[in-house]
SENUMI-37784 format. One record per residue (C-alpha): residue number from 1; residue in one letter; x, y, z. Coordinates in steps of 0.2 Angstrom, whole numbers. Example, Ala and Ser with C-alpha at 12.3 -4.5 7.8 and 13.67 -1.06 7.14 Angstrom:
2
ATOM, 1, A, 62, -22, 39 .
ATOM, 2, S, 68, -5, 36 .
//
This chain:
85
ATOM, 1, M, -166, -796, 387 .
ATOM, 2, E, -146, -798, 390 .
ATOM, 3, G, -136, -787, 378 .
ATOM, 4, T, -149, -774, 374 .
ATOM, 5, R, -151, -756, 381 .
ATOM, 6, L, -160, -741, 378 .
ATOM, 7, I, -152, -724, 378 .
ATOM, 8, L, -164, -709, 380 .
ATOM, 9, N, -163, -692, 373 .
ATOM, 10, D, -155, -684, 389 .
ATOM, 11, G, -141, -697, 391 .
ATOM, 12, A, -149, -709, 402 .
ATOM, 13, V, -145, -728, 399 .
ATOM, 14, I, -158, -742, 403 .
ATOM, 15, E, -147, -759, 402 .
ATOM, 16, G, -159, -773, 396 .
ATOM, 17, G, -172, -761, 390 .
ATOM, 18, Q, -180, -766, 373 .
ATOM, 19, A, -189, -754, 360 .
ATOM, 20, G, -201, -760, 346 .
ATOM, 21, L, -213, -752, 333 .
ATOM, 22, S, -228, -759, 328 .
ATOM, 23, E, -243, -750, 319 .
ATOM, 24, G, -235, -732, 324 .
ATOM, 25, F, -235, -737, 342 .
ATOM, 26, L, -217, -737, 349 .
ATOM, 27, W, -217, -750, 364 .
ATOM, 28, L, -203, -748, 377 .
ATOM, 29, Y, -200, -763, 389 .
ATOM, 30, L, -190, -758, 405 .
ATOM, 31, P, -186, -773, 415 .
ATOM, 32, G, -184, -770, 435 .
ATOM, 33, M, -191, -752, 435 .
ATOM, 34, T, -208, -748, 445 .
ATOM, 35, M, -223, -740, 437 .
ATOM, 36, Q, -217, -723, 446 .
ATOM, 37, E, -200, -724, 437 .
ATOM, 38, A, -206, -729, 420 .
ATOM, 39, A, -221, -713, 421 .
ATOM, 40, A, -207, -702, 426 .
ATOM, 41, I, -198, -707, 410 .
ATOM, 42, A, -213, -708, 398 .
ATOM, 43, F, -221, -691, 403 .
ATOM, 44, D, -204, -681, 399 .
ATOM, 45, T, -203, -678, 383 .
ATOM, 46, N, -185, -672, 384 .
ATOM, 47, K, -181, -690, 388 .
ATOM, 48, T, -192, -699, 374 .
ATOM, 49, K, -191, -687, 359 .
ATOM, 50, R, -177, -697, 353 .
ATOM, 51, I, -173, -715, 359 .
ATOM, 52, W, -160, -727, 353 .
ATOM, 53, F, -162, -746, 354 .
ATOM, 54, Q, -145, -755, 355 .
ATOM, 55, F, -145, -773, 352 .
ATOM, 56, G, -129, -784, 348 .
ATOM, 57, E, -121, -774, 334 .
ATOM, 58, E, -137, -766, 328 .
ATOM, 59, E, -145, -750, 333 .
ATOM, 60, A, -163, -742, 329 .
ATOM, 61, E, -166, -724, 332 .
ATOM, 62, Y, -184, -718, 335 .
ATOM, 63, A, -189, -698, 336 .
ATOM, 64, G, -204, -689, 340 .
ATOM, 65, Y, -212, -702, 350 .
ATOM, 66, T, -217, -690, 365 .
ATOM, 67, N, -236, -693, 369 .
ATOM, 68, C, -237, -707, 381 .
ATOM, 69, T, -254, -718, 379 .
ATOM, 70, R, -251, -733, 391 .
ATOM, 71, I, -240, -740, 406 .
ATOM, 72, M, -243, -757, 410 .
ATOM, 73, E, -235, -769, 423 .
ATOM, 74, N, -229, -785, 416 .
ATOM, 75, G, -221, -796, 429 .
ATOM, 76, A, -203, -790, 431 .
ATOM, 77, E, -205, -777, 419 .
ATOM, 78, V, -215, -761, 414 .
ATOM, 79, S, -221, -757, 396 .
ATOM, 80, V, -223, -741, 389 .
ATOM, 81, C, -233, -737, 373 .
ATOM, 82, L, -229, -721, 364 .
ATOM, 83, T, -235, -712, 349 .
ATOM, 84, R, -230, -696, 339 .
ATOM, 85, G, -232, -681, 349 .
//
């Protein structure tokens, strides 16, 4: 989505990335990434222990989501599911 971005704990920025929390599962949506690139993020707890999702003037912060439970390819984006570690 245009105008959104994820900022990972290590400072990496994913333009167009999105995050959403549903029933204790944090979903990351990573446009333009391969499964391998997404897995490198999902399994690096230094990257996922704190994530900021910026959208417009708003920001959501997610902390402690370090356990990857699922990685899926959805057309032009990869979805990652994280739970608290």
